[in-house]
C-alpha positions as CSV (number, residue, x, y, z in Angstrom):
1,X,51.9,-44.3,-46.4
2,X,54.7,-46.8,-47.2
3,X,58.3,-45.9,-47.6
4,X,61.5,-47.8,-48.6
5,X,64.6,-45.8,-47.8
6,X,68.1,-46.8,-48.9
7,X,71.1,-44.7,-48.4
8,X,74.5,-45.6,-49.8
9,X,73.5,-49.2,-49.3
10,X,75.8,-52.2,-49.7
11,X,73.5,-55.2,-49.3
12,X,74.1,-59.0,-49.8
13,X,70.9,-60.9,-50.3
14,X,70.5,-64.5,-49.0
15,X,70.7,-65.7,-52.6
16,X,74.1,-64.1,-53.1
17,X,72.8,-61.2,-55.2
18,X,74.0,-57.7,-54.2
19,X,73.2,-54.0,-54.2
20,X,76.2,-51.7,-54.3
21,X,76.1,-48.1,-53.1
22,X,72.4,-47.8,-53.9
23,X,70.4,-44.8,-52.7
24,X,66.7,-44.6,-53.4
25,X,63.5,-43.4,-51.7
26,X,60.3,-45.2,-52.7
27,X,57.1,-43.6,-51.3
28,X,53.5,-44.8,-51.9
29,X,51.3,-44.5,-53.8
30,X,53.5,-45.7,-56.6
31,X,54.1,-48.5,-59.0
32,X,57.9,-48.9,-59.3
33,X,59.6,-50.8,-62.1
34,X,63.1,-52.2,-61.9
35,X,64.8,-52.3,-65.3
36,X,68.0,-54.4,-65.2
37,X,70.2,-56.5,-67.5
38,X,69.8,-59.4,-65.1
39,X,67.5,-60.5,-62.2
40,X,70.0,-59.6,-59.5
41,X,68.7,-56.1,-58.6
42,X,65.0,-57.0,-58.5
43,X,65.8,-60.2,-56.5
44,X,68.0,-58.2,-54.0
45,X,65.3,-55.6,-53.4
46,X,62.7,-58.3,-52.9
47,X,64.9,-60.0,-50.4
48,X,65.9,-56.8,-48.7
49,X,62.3,-55.8,-47.8
50,X,61.7,-59.3,-46.4
51,X,64.9,-59.2,-44.4
52,X,66.6,-62.0,-46.3
53,X,70.1,-60.8,-46.3
54,X,72.5,-58.5,-44.5
55,X,73.5,-54.8,-44.8
56,X,77.3,-54.6,-45.3
57,X,77.3,-50.8,-45.3
58,X,74.9,-47.8,-45.5
59,X,71.4,-47.7,-44.2
60,X,68.1,-49.4,-45.2
61,X,64.6,-49.3,-43.6
62,X,61.1,-50.2,-44.7
63,X,58.3,-48.1,-43.1
64,X,60.8,-47.2,-40.4
65,X,61.9,-50.8,-39.6
66,X,65.3,-52.3,-40.0
67,X,66.1,-55.7,-41.5
68,X,66.0,-57.5,-38.1
69,X,62.4,-56.4,-37.6
70,X,61.5,-57.4,-41.2
71,X,62.8,-60.9,-40.8
72,X,60.2,-61.5,-38.0
73,X,57.3,-59.3,-39.3
74,X,57.5,-59.0,-43.0
75,X,54.2,-60.7,-43.5
76,X,52.5,-57.7,-41.8
77,X,53.9,-55.3,-44.3
78,X,54.6,-57.1,-47.5
79,X,52.7,-59.4,-49.9
80,X,54.9,-61.3,-52.4
81,X,53.5,-62.9,-55.5
82,X,56.2,-65.6,-55.2
83,X,54.7,-66.7,-52.0
84,X,51.1,-67.1,-53.3
85,X,49.9,-70.7,-53.7
86,X,46.6,-71.8,-55.2
87,X,45.2,-74.1,-52.5
88,X,41.7,-75.6,-52.7
89,X,39.7,-77.2,-55.5
90,X,37.7,-74.1,-56.6
91,X,38.4,-70.3,-56.9
92,X,36.2,-69.6,-53.9
93,X,38.1,-72.1,-51.7
94,X,41.4,-70.7,-52.8
95,X,40.3,-67.2,-51.8
96,X,39.2,-68.5,-48.4
97,X,42.4,-70.4,-47.7
98,X,44.6,-67.5,-48.7
99,X,42.8,-64.8,-46.7
100,X,42.0,-67.0,-43.7
101,X,43.5,-65.6,-40.5
102,X,44.9,-62.6,-42.4
103,X,44.2,-59.3,-40.6
104,X,42.8,-56.6,-42.9
105,X,42.3,-59.0,-45.9
106,X,39.4,-58.4,-48.2
107,X,36.2,-60.3,-47.7
108,X,35.3,-63.1,-50.1
109,X,32.6,-60.9,-51.7
110,X,35.1,-58.0,-52.3
111,X,37.7,-60.4,-53.7
112,X,35.2,-62.0,-56.1
113,X,34.3,-58.5,-57.4
114,X,37.9,-58.1,-58.5
115,X,37.5,-61.2,-60.6
116,X,34.6,-59.9,-62.6
117,X,36.6,-58.3,-65.4
118,X,38.4,-61.6,-65.9
119,X,35.2,-63.7,-66.3
120,X,36.3,-66.1,-63.5
121,X,33.6,-67.6,-61.4
122,X,33.7,-68.6,-57.7
123,X,32.8,-72.2,-58.5
124,X,35.4,-72.7,-61.3
125,X,37.8,-75.5,-60.5
126,X,41.4,-74.5,-60.2
127,X,42.4,-77.5,-62.4
128,X,40.3,-76.1,-65.2
129,X,42.2,-72.8,-65.4
130,X,45.0,-72.3,-67.9
131,X,48.4,-71.0,-66.9
132,X,47.5,-67.3,-67.6
133,X,44.2,-67.6,-65.6
134,X,46.0,-69.2,-62.7
135,X,48.4,-66.3,-62.7
136,X,45.5,-63.8,-62.8
137,X,44.0,-65.5,-59.8
138,X,47.4,-65.4,-57.9
139,X,47.6,-61.6,-58.5
140,X,44.0,-61.2,-57.3
141,X,44.9,-63.2,-54.1
142,X,48.0,-61.1,-53.7
143,X,45.9,-57.9,-53.7
144,X,43.2,-59.4,-51.5
145,X,45.8,-59.6,-48.6
146,X,45.8,-55.7,-48.6
147,X,49.4,-55.2,-47.6
148,X,51.0,-51.8,-47.9
149,X,53.9,-53.1,-50.0
150,X,53.3,-55.5,-52.9
151,X,56.0,-57.4,-54.8
152,X,54.9,-58.6,-58.2
153,X,58.3,-59.6,-59.6
154,X,57.9,-60.7,-63.3
155,X,54.3,-61.8,-62.7
156,X,52.9,-59.7,-65.5
157,X,55.1,-61.3,-68.0
158,X,53.4,-64.6,-67.5
159,X,50.0,-63.3,-68.7
160,X,48.6,-63.0,-72.2
161,X,48.8,-59.6,-73.7
162,X,45.1,-58.7,-73.1
163,X,45.3,-60.1,-69.6
164,X,48.5,-58.1,-68.9
165,X,46.7,-54.9,-69.8
166,X,43.7,-55.8,-67.5
167,X,45.9,-56.9,-64.5
168,X,48.3,-54.0,-64.9
169,X,45.5,-51.5,-64.7
170,X,44.0,-53.3,-61.7
171,X,47.4,-53.0,-60.0
172,X,47.5,-49.3,-60.8
173,X,44.0,-48.8,-59.4
174,X,44.9,-50.8,-56.3
175,X,48.0,-48.7,-55.7
176,X,46.1,-45.4,-55.7
177,X,43.0,-46.6,-53.8
178,X,45.0,-48.2,-51.0
179,X,48.0,-45.9,-51.0
180,X,50.3,-48.8,-51.6
181,X,53.7,-49.3,-53.0
182,X,54.0,-51.9,-55.8
183,X,57.3,-53.2,-57.1
184,X,57.6,-55.1,-60.3
185,X,60.0,-55.9,-63.2
186,X,59.6,-57.1,-66.7
187,X,61.5,-58.2,-69.8
188,X,59.1,-56.1,-71.8
189,X,59.8,-52.3,-71.8
190,X,56.3,-51.5,-72.9
191,X,54.9,-53.3,-69.8
192,X,57.1,-51.2,-67.5
193,X,56.3,-47.9,-69.3
194,X,52.5,-48.5,-69.4
195,X,52.1,-49.2,-65.7
196,X,55.0,-47.8,-63.7
197,X,55.1,-44.3,-62.2
198,X,58.9,-44.5,-62.1
199,X,61.6,-46.8,-63.5
200,X,64.9,-47.5,-61.7
201,X,67.6,-48.6,-64.1
202,X,70.3,-51.0,-62.8
203,X,73.5,-52.2,-64.4
204,X,74.1,-55.3,-62.4
205,X,74.1,-54.4,-58.7
206,X,74.4,-50.6,-59.3
207,X,71.7,-48.1,-59.8
208,X,72.5,-46.0,-62.9
209,X,69.4,-43.8,-63.5
210,X,65.9,-43.0,-62.3
211,X,63.1,-42.0,-64.7
212,X,59.8,-40.6,-63.7
213,X,56.9,-41.4,-66.1
214,X,53.9,-39.2,-66.8
215,X,50.4,-39.7,-68.0
216,X,50.3,-39.6,-71.7
217,X,54.0,-40.7,-72.2
218,X,54.3,-43.0,-75.1
219,X,56.2,-46.3,-75.2
220,X,59.9,-46.1,-76.1
221,X,60.8,-47.5,-79.5
222,X,64.1,-48.3,-81.2
223,X,64.6,-46.7,-84.6
224,X,67.1,-48.0,-87.1
225,X,67.8,-45.6,-90.0
226,X,69.7,-46.8,-93.1
227,X,71.1,-44.2,-95.3
228,X,72.4,-40.6,-94.7
229,X,71.0,-37.2,-94.0
230,X,69.2,-37.8,-90.7
231,X,69.2,-34.5,-88.8
232,X,70.6,-36.0,-85.7
233,X,70.7,-32.8,-83.6
234,X,67.0,-32.2,-84.3
235,X,66.1,-35.8,-83.5
236,X,67.9,-35.5,-80.1
237,X,66.0,-32.4,-79.3
238,X,62.8,-34.2,-80.0
239,X,63.6,-37.1,-77.7
240,X,66.1,-39.4,-79.5
241,X,68.9,-41.1,-77.5
242,X,71.7,-42.2,-79.9
243,X,72.7,-45.9,-79.5
244,X,74.9,-46.5,-82.6
245,X,76.1,-44.2,-85.4
246,X,77.8,-45.6,-88.5
247,X,78.4,-44.0,-91.9
248,X,75.3,-45.6,-93.4
249,X,73.2,-46.6,-90.4
250,X,72.0,-44.9,-87.2
251,X,70.2,-46.6,-84.3
252,X,68.5,-44.6,-81.5
253,X,66.0,-45.0,-78.8
254,X,63.0,-42.6,-79.2
255,X,61.0,-41.3,-76.3
256,X,57.8,-39.5,-77.4
257,X,55.1,-39.5,-80.1
258,X,56.6,-41.3,-83.0
259,X,54.4,-39.4,-85.4
260,X,56.2,-36.2,-84.6
261,X,59.5,-37.8,-85.7
262,X,58.3,-39.1,-89.0
263,X,59.0,-35.8,-91.0
264,X,62.7,-36.2,-90.1
265,X,62.8,-39.7,-91.6
266,X,61.5,-38.5,-95.0
267,X,65.0,-37.4,-96.4
268,X,65.6,-38.7,-99.9
269,X,69.0,-40.1,-98.8
270,X,67.3,-42.3,-96.2
271,X,66.7,-45.7,-97.9
272,X,65.1,-47.7,-95.0
273,X,63.6,-47.1,-91.5
274,X,62.8,-49.8,-89.0
275,X,60.8,-49.0,-85.9
276,X,60.6,-51.7,-83.1
277,X,59.6,-51.8,-79.5
278,X,62.6,-50.9,-77.3
279,X,64.5,-53.7,-75.6
280,X,65.8,-53.7,-72.0
281,X,69.3,-53.6,-73.4
282,X,68.5,-50.5,-75.5
283,X,66.9,-48.8,-72.5
284,X,70.0,-49.4,-70.3
285,X,72.3,-48.0,-73.1
286,X,70.2,-44.8,-73.1
287,X,69.6,-44.5,-69.3
């Protein structure tokens, strides 16, 4: 089991990013999404678990180890997508070079099996892969290292939509089968909601909210209603989080099955309804 424990933490990352008074307990197996209005929180957490920074106050440990230990040994605990390079002329050679001398890494044969849903072949030249395929291969190599904590960052955002679904599900399966802890972030709320078990919301360096997700949860959407007569109290009971209310327009974030909400939007005094995927900004206003 992997565990990241932070208690009233004040942390300054090597990059200058910070965490302020953050308390959180991340325990495997989980996919954890970091939702923030900038990259500072995700970057700080990434640097924290690799020991790249200093604790100014509070406590932090990863699998029972402090930052001093992590500076020397983070390669034993953590695999970071940002550190994966594609070396070698072919996919097979890239796998061999990445996993060489890595204790506990998957065999070549086992790693190639993970490539099967992606239609990538062992003898395919790296130079022949497009950007999305190269990113797919990097994520496969990341998982092949079999580390208990995996940092994906915004890696899923660099994939095509269909590839993102495939790789996100692969990460979820890996998390459960290997009892691992996977950390990622995204500019796309639907990506976080589809694959995370829990979302941590940050406003800058401060943790503002934690939201556990459950199987069958839908993807949040932002609803803009033009006109009057929306039964606001009923909408809130059904999962609406009000964002803006004006005399002739109401915006809210909706959590749940949008079909259940539709009867409330059929008032004769409502002239227009616009339903869009929720943005990170809207999520942070609600949570």
